[in-house]
C-alpha positions as CSV (number, residue, x, y, z in Angstrom):
1,M,0.0,0.0,0.0
2,K,1.3,3.4,-0.9
3,V,-0.9,6.5,-0.3
4,Q,-0.4,10.3,0.0
5,F,-2.5,12.4,2.4
6,D,-2.9,16.0,3.3
7,R,-1.7,16.1,6.9
8,D,-4.6,18.2,8.3
9,A,-7.2,16.1,6.5
10,L,-5.7,12.8,7.8
11,L,-5.4,14.2,11.4
12,G,-9.0,15.2,11.3
13,A,-10.0,11.6,10.7
14,L,-7.5,9.9,13.0
15,S,-8.3,11.9,16.1
16,P,-11.9,10.7,16.5
17,A,-10.9,7.2,15.3
18,A,-8.2,6.9,17.9
19,S,-10.6,7.9,20.6
20,V,-12.8,4.9,19.7
21,A,-10.0,2.4,19.4
22,P,-8.8,1.1,22.8
23,A,-5.2,2.0,23.7
24,R,-4.7,-1.4,25.3
25,N,-6.3,-4.7,24.2
26,T,-5.2,-8.3,24.1
27,I,-6.1,-8.4,20.4
28,A,-3.6,-6.2,18.5
29,A,-5.9,-5.6,15.6
30,I,-8.5,-3.9,17.8
31,E,-5.8,-1.4,19.0
32,G,-5.4,-0.4,15.4
33,I,-7.1,1.6,12.7
34,L,-7.9,-0.1,9.4
35,F,-6.7,1.8,6.3
36,E,-8.4,0.6,3.1
37,C,-7.1,2.1,-0.1
38,P,-9.0,2.9,-2.2
39,G,-12.1,3.7,-0.2
40,P,-15.7,3.5,-1.4
41,S,-15.0,6.2,-4.1
42,E,-12.1,7.0,-6.3
43,G,-9.4,9.1,-4.6
44,T,-10.3,8.2,-1.0
45,C,-9.0,6.1,1.7
46,Q,-11.5,4.5,4.2
47,I,-10.5,4.6,7.9
48,T,-12.2,2.3,10.4
49,A,-11.8,1.8,14.2
50,Y,-13.8,-0.8,16.1
51,D,-13.5,-2.2,19.7
52,M,-16.2,-4.9,19.2
53,E,-18.7,-2.7,21.0
54,K,-18.5,0.7,19.3
55,G,-16.8,2.0,16.2
56,L,-16.2,4.7,13.7
57,R,-15.8,4.8,9.9
58,T,-15.0,7.7,7.6
59,T,-13.1,8.5,4.4
60,V,-10.2,10.8,3.6
61,E,-9.3,12.3,0.3
62,A,-6.0,10.7,-0.8
63,T,-3.7,10.0,-3.8
64,I,-3.6,6.2,-4.1
65,L,-0.3,5.2,-5.5
66,Q,-0.6,1.5,-4.6
67,E,-3.7,-0.2,-3.3
68,G,-3.8,-2.1,0.0
69,S,-5.5,-2.8,3.3
70,Y,-3.6,-2.6,6.6
71,I,-4.1,-2.1,10.3
72,I,-1.9,0.5,12.0
73,N,-1.7,1.1,15.7
74,S,-4.0,4.0,16.5
75,Q,-1.9,5.7,19.1
76,N,1.3,5.4,17.1
77,I,-0.1,6.8,13.9
78,L,-2.0,9.6,15.7
79,Q,1.1,10.8,17.6
80,I,3.3,10.7,14.5
81,V,0.8,12.6,12.2
82,R,0.1,15.1,15.0
83,S,3.9,15.8,15.3
84,L,4.4,16.5,11.6
85,P,4.0,19.9,10.0
86,A,1.2,20.8,7.6
87,G,1.7,19.5,4.1
88,Q,1.8,16.1,2.4
89,I,2.3,12.8,4.2
90,L,3.3,9.6,2.4
91,I,2.3,6.3,4.0
92,E,3.8,3.2,2.5
93,V,3.6,-0.4,3.8
94,D,6.1,-2.9,2.4
95,D,5.9,-6.7,2.0
96,K,7.2,-7.2,5.6
97,N,4.3,-5.2,7.0
98,R,6.6,-2.3,7.9
99,V,4.9,1.2,7.7
100,H,7.1,4.0,6.4
101,I,5.7,7.5,7.1
102,T,7.4,10.3,5.3
103,S,6.8,14.1,5.5
104,G,9.5,16.5,4.4
105,S,12.8,15.4,5.9
106,S,11.0,13.3,8.6
107,T,10.6,9.5,8.3
108,F,9.1,7.1,10.7
109,E,8.9,3.3,10.7
110,I,6.3,1.3,12.6
111,N,4.6,-2.1,12.3
112,A,1.3,-2.9,10.6
113,L,-1.0,-5.9,10.4
114,P,-2.8,-7.3,7.3
115,G,-6.2,-5.8,6.9
116,E,-7.9,-9.2,6.9
117,N,-7.1,-9.5,10.6
118,F,-9.5,-6.7,11.4
119,P,-12.7,-7.8,13.2
120,S,-15.9,-8.2,11.1
121,L,-18.2,-5.1,11.4
122,P,-21.9,-5.2,11.9
123,L,-24.2,-4.2,9.0
124,L,-24.0,-0.4,9.1
125,S,-27.6,0.3,8.0
126,G,-30.8,0.5,10.0
127,D,-34.5,0.0,9.2
128,R,-35.7,2.9,11.3
129,N,-34.2,6.4,10.7
130,Y,-34.5,9.6,12.7
131,T,-33.2,12.9,11.5
132,M,-32.8,16.0,13.6
133,P,-30.7,19.2,14.0
134,Q,-27.4,18.5,15.8
135,H,-28.2,21.0,18.6
136,V,-31.3,19.1,19.5
137,L,-29.5,15.8,20.0
138,R,-26.7,17.5,21.8
139,S,-29.1,19.1,24.3
140,L,-31.0,15.8,24.8
141,I,-27.7,13.9,25.5
142,S,-26.2,16.6,27.8
143,K,-29.4,16.7,29.9
144,T,-29.4,13.0,30.5
145,I,-25.9,11.5,30.3
146,F,-24.8,13.2,33.6
147,A,-27.1,10.9,35.4
148,I,-26.0,7.5,34.0
149,S,-24.3,5.0,36.2
150,Q,-20.6,4.1,36.0
151,N,-21.3,0.7,37.6
152,A,-21.1,-2.0,34.9
153,Q,-22.8,-4.5,37.2
154,K,-26.1,-2.9,36.1
155,P,-25.6,-2.4,32.3
156,I,-28.9,-0.8,31.5
157,F,-28.1,2.2,33.8
158,T,-24.8,2.8,32.0
159,G,-26.7,4.0,28.9
160,V,-29.3,6.5,28.0
161,Y,-32.8,5.2,27.3
162,F,-34.3,6.6,24.0
163,S,-38.0,6.3,23.3
164,V,-39.8,7.6,20.2
165,E,-43.6,7.7,20.5
166,R,-46.0,9.7,18.3
167,G,-43.2,11.8,17.0
168,T,-41.7,12.7,20.4
169,L,-38.1,11.6,21.2
170,R,-37.6,11.2,24.9
171,C,-34.3,10.5,26.6
172,V,-33.7,9.3,30.1
173,G,-30.6,8.7,32.2
174,C,-30.7,7.3,35.8
175,D,-28.3,5.8,38.3
176,G,-30.6,5.5,41.3
177,N,-29.6,8.8,42.9
178,R,-30.4,11.1,40.1
179,L,-32.4,11.2,36.9
180,G,-32.3,13.3,33.8
181,L,-35.3,13.4,31.4
182,A,-35.5,15.4,28.2
183,Q,-37.7,15.4,25.2
184,A,-38.1,17.0,21.8
185,Q,-40.5,16.8,18.9
186,L,-39.2,15.2,15.7
187,E,-40.3,16.4,12.3
188,G,-42.0,14.1,9.8
189,D,-43.6,10.7,10.2
190,V,-41.2,8.7,12.3
191,P,-41.6,5.1,13.6
192,D,-42.1,4.4,17.3
193,A,-39.2,2.6,19.0
194,S,-37.3,2.3,22.3
195,F,-33.7,1.4,22.9
196,I,-30.7,2.0,25.2
197,I,-27.5,3.5,23.9
198,P,-24.3,3.0,25.9
199,G,-22.9,6.2,27.4
200,K,-19.4,5.6,26.0
201,I,-20.5,6.1,22.4
202,L,-22.7,9.1,23.3
203,L,-19.7,10.8,24.8
204,E,-17.9,10.4,21.4
205,I,-21.0,11.7,19.7
206,M,-21.0,14.8,22.0
207,R,-17.5,15.6,20.9
208,M,-18.5,15.6,17.2
209,I,-21.8,17.4,17.2
210,K,-22.3,21.1,17.5
211,D,-25.0,23.6,18.5
212,T,-26.0,24.1,14.9
213,E,-29.0,23.4,12.6
214,E,-26.9,20.9,10.6
215,E,-28.7,17.6,10.6
216,I,-27.6,14.3,12.1
217,T,-29.2,10.9,11.2
218,V,-29.7,8.2,13.8
219,S,-30.5,4.7,12.3
220,L,-31.7,1.8,14.4
221,A,-30.9,-1.8,13.5
222,R,-31.9,-4.9,15.5
223,K,-28.8,-4.8,17.8
224,H,-27.0,-1.7,16.8
225,V,-27.4,2.1,16.4
226,I,-25.7,4.1,13.7
227,F,-25.0,7.9,13.7
228,E,-24.3,9.7,10.5
229,I,-22.5,13.0,11.2
230,N,-20.8,15.2,8.6
231,G,-19.1,12.3,6.8
232,Y,-18.5,10.2,9.9
233,T,-20.3,7.0,10.7
234,Y,-20.4,6.1,14.4
235,F,-21.9,2.8,15.4
236,S,-22.5,0.9,18.6
237,R,-24.1,-2.2,20.0
238,L,-27.3,-1.4,22.0
239,I,-27.7,-2.4,25.6
240,D,-30.1,-5.3,25.9
241,G,-32.6,-5.2,28.7
242,E,-35.8,-3.5,30.0
243,Y,-35.4,0.0,31.4
244,L,-36.9,1.0,34.7
245,N,-40.3,2.6,35.0
246,Y,-38.9,6.1,35.6
247,G,-42.3,7.7,35.8
248,R,-42.7,6.2,39.2
249,I,-39.7,8.1,40.5
250,L,-40.9,11.6,39.7
251,P,-43.6,13.1,42.0
252,E,-46.9,14.1,40.4
253,S,-46.9,17.4,42.3
254,Y,-44.8,19.6,44.5
255,D,-45.7,21.9,47.4
256,R,-42.5,24.1,47.3
257,V,-41.3,25.9,44.2
258,A,-38.3,28.3,44.0
259,H,-37.1,30.4,41.0
260,I,-33.4,31.3,41.0
261,D,-30.8,32.6,38.5
262,A,-29.1,29.5,37.1
263,A,-25.6,31.0,36.6
264,S,-25.5,32.4,40.1
265,L,-26.5,29.1,41.7
266,I,-23.9,27.2,39.7
267,R,-21.1,29.5,40.8
268,A,-22.2,29.3,44.4
269,V,-22.3,25.5,44.3
270,E,-18.9,25.4,42.6
271,R,-17.5,27.5,45.5
272,A,-19.1,25.2,48.0
273,S,-17.5,22.2,46.4
274,I,-14.1,23.4,47.5
275,V,-15.2,22.6,51.1
276,T,-17.5,19.6,50.4
277,E,-14.8,17.8,48.6
278,D,-12.5,18.8,51.4
279,K,-9.7,20.1,49.2
280,L,-8.7,22.4,52.0
281,G,-8.1,19.6,54.4
282,G,-6.5,17.3,51.8
283,S,-8.6,14.2,52.8
284,N,-10.8,12.1,50.6
285,S,-13.9,12.5,52.8
286,K,-16.9,14.3,51.3
287,T,-19.6,16.2,53.1
288,Y,-23.0,17.4,51.9
289,I,-24.1,20.8,50.8
290,K,-27.0,22.2,52.7
291,L,-29.7,24.4,51.1
292,E,-32.1,26.4,53.3
293,F,-35.0,27.8,51.3
294,E,-36.8,30.8,52.7
295,E,-39.3,33.2,51.1
296,N,-36.8,35.5,49.4
297,V,-33.4,33.9,50.1
298,L,-31.5,30.6,49.6
299,K,-28.9,30.0,52.2
300,I,-26.1,27.7,51.0
301,S,-23.7,26.2,53.5
302,S,-21.3,23.3,54.2
303,S,-18.6,22.4,56.6
304,S,-15.9,19.8,56.8
305,A,-12.5,19.2,58.4
306,G,-11.0,21.6,55.9
307,G,-13.2,24.6,56.5
308,S,-16.7,25.9,56.0
309,V,-18.6,28.0,53.5
310,Y,-21.8,30.2,53.7
311,E,-23.5,32.1,51.0
312,E,-26.9,33.7,50.3
313,L,-28.7,34.1,47.0
314,P,-32.0,35.9,46.2
315,I,-34.9,33.6,45.2
316,H,-38.6,33.8,44.7
317,M,-40.3,31.0,46.5
318,T,-43.8,29.7,47.2
319,G,-44.5,27.2,49.9
320,E,-43.1,26.5,53.3
321,T,-39.5,26.9,54.2
322,L,-37.3,23.9,53.7
323,V,-33.8,22.6,54.7
324,I,-32.4,20.0,52.4
325,A,-29.0,18.5,51.6
326,F,-27.3,17.0,48.5
327,N,-24.1,15.4,47.3
328,C,-22.4,18.5,46.0
329,R,-21.1,16.9,42.8
330,Y,-24.4,15.4,41.9
331,L,-26.1,18.8,42.4
332,L,-23.5,20.6,40.4
333,D,-23.6,18.1,37.5
334,A,-27.4,18.5,37.3
335,L,-27.3,22.3,37.4
336,K,-24.6,22.4,34.6
337,A,-26.8,20.1,32.5
338,A,-29.7,22.5,32.9
339,G,-27.4,25.3,31.6
340,E,-26.6,28.9,32.7
341,E,-28.7,30.9,30.3
342,A,-31.8,31.5,32.2
343,T,-33.7,31.1,35.5
344,V,-34.3,27.6,36.8
345,C,-37.2,26.3,38.8
346,L,-36.5,24.1,41.8
347,K,-39.4,22.0,42.9
348,M,-39.5,20.1,46.3
349,N,-41.8,18.3,48.7
350,G,-39.6,17.6,51.7
351,P,-36.1,17.1,53.0
352,L,-35.9,13.4,52.0
353,M,-38.1,13.4,48.9
354,G,-35.9,14.7,46.1
355,M,-35.7,17.9,44.1
356,S,-36.6,18.6,40.4
357,I,-34.8,21.2,38.3
358,E,-36.8,22.5,35.4
359,A,-36.5,25.4,32.9
360,V,-38.5,28.7,33.4
361,K,-39.6,30.7,30.4
362,S,-38.9,34.4,30.6
363,E,-41.8,36.8,30.8
364,G,-43.0,37.7,27.4
365,D,-41.9,34.4,25.8
366,E,-45.4,32.8,25.7
367,T,-45.2,32.4,22.0
368,E,-41.7,31.1,21.9
369,E,-41.5,27.4,21.0
370,V,-39.7,25.3,23.6
371,L,-37.5,22.9,21.7
372,I,-36.3,20.9,24.6
373,E,-38.4,20.1,27.7
374,Y,-36.5,18.6,30.6
375,T,-36.7,17.5,34.2
376,L,-33.6,16.8,36.3
377,F,-34.2,15.0,39.6
378,I,-31.8,14.5,42.5
379,M,-32.3,12.5,45.6
380,P,-31.2,14.3,48.8
381,L,-28.8,13.1,51.6
382,R,-29.8,12.7,55.2
383,M,-28.2,15.4,57.3
384,N,-26.4,14.7,60.6
385,G,-28.9,14.4,63.4
386,K,-31.9,14.3,61.0
């Protein structure tokens, strides 16, 4: 194989591919990126990464001097290409599977594997297709992925539950202590479906999509999901299992409602995290953050071996006063998922019954269409002596 690339174009394809390919694996071929020259069209090289669970495929414009198919270690090729200056890069693989990478006066030699050693890919086409602006999917993921579990012993909670019903796409993430729910209306006649997408591939998708009107297509196969984004094809095995009945977690009504500026609350909780995570004391112990809701003020406080913090923020509240405590990191993750752009609505029933975070429309916005509706729910902690 002998092929010439523009350095920047090749790097643009290698960076996301290398993030999908595992850095360490007992199977050397899975650590690598498959180069297939020519690609699906003349003057292209097809690049594929796949770890048996998730993968990426894309094409790069190239000058094919000699056809071939080889696997090159993802981290090695990425670091080499990243270190080279802008311009043309020549990649040549000899009959001993040695890769020669040349750019200007620089030459590298690394090993390759024959392309036939690469694992077989799933069929990259689905029978149910959903198209939406990138900013819609980005918002849906960001408002739910913060709540998924990192505990692989319960696989269904390590992914986001997607449900399409009557044209509404609803996403849910939950780990037992917090829940994120967001939904948006899809255009056109779309088929109903429900499926669970692993959080790992959604994190990769979040790195690629932007807050734009450019469209992304999500295709659903029997066991896989496929994302088409600006010339990149991401794919992943779905998580098999029945999702929990999340509707039973959320209260039907609340007797306390507080409105507060989102950005101010986020900054205050960030400052409190210095104490709750005990960075001042240097220990690994963690304490809770206490929120005292009164008619016109929210009192935020926490204390630990490293110190203490106290702050007041103005609020507008209806209902009786309430003192409630949370894991500071969980609360901060949820607030950041809600965003800093507007006022948020905090809804509560009691000190041990959880709190919902929802958006508040500004006055005069009655005719404004709400693209993303969301509810973020966090379970509280029991305070000392309570």
